[in-house]
C-alpha positions in Angstrom: 103.8 107.2 90.0 102.3 110.6 90.3 98.6 111.4 89.8 96.9 114.8 89.5 93.4 114.6 90.8 91.1 117.5 90.0 88.0 117.3 92.2 85.9 120.1 93.6 84.3 118.1 96.4 86.9 118.0 99.3 85.3 114.9 101.0 85.4 112.9 97.7 89.0 114.1 97.0 90.0 112.9 100.5 88.4 109.5 100.0 90.1 109.0 96.6 93.4 110.2 98.0 93.3 107.7 100.9 92.6 104.8 98.4 95.4 105.8 96.0 98.0 106.6 98.5 97.4 103.3 100.2 98.3 101.7 96.9 101.6 103.6 96.7 100.6 106.5 94.4 101.9 110.0 94.9 98.9 112.3 94.6 98.4 116.0 94.0 95.0 117.4 94.5 93.5 120.5 92.7 90.1 121.7 93.7 89.3 123.4 90.4 90.4 123.3 86.8 92.5 126.4 87.0 94.5 125.0 89.8 94.8 121.7 88.0 96.2 123.4 84.9 98.8 125.2 87.0 99.9 121.9 88.7 100.0 119.9 85.4 
């Protein structure tokens, strides 16, 4: 399953990514809303 994470704090995004990828999720990270919309 793919998840799009929109988070402007890189450390928090990295922490969330580690947890979700360890559970088998495929994660895309956007660091602002504009980037998130373009990836959706």
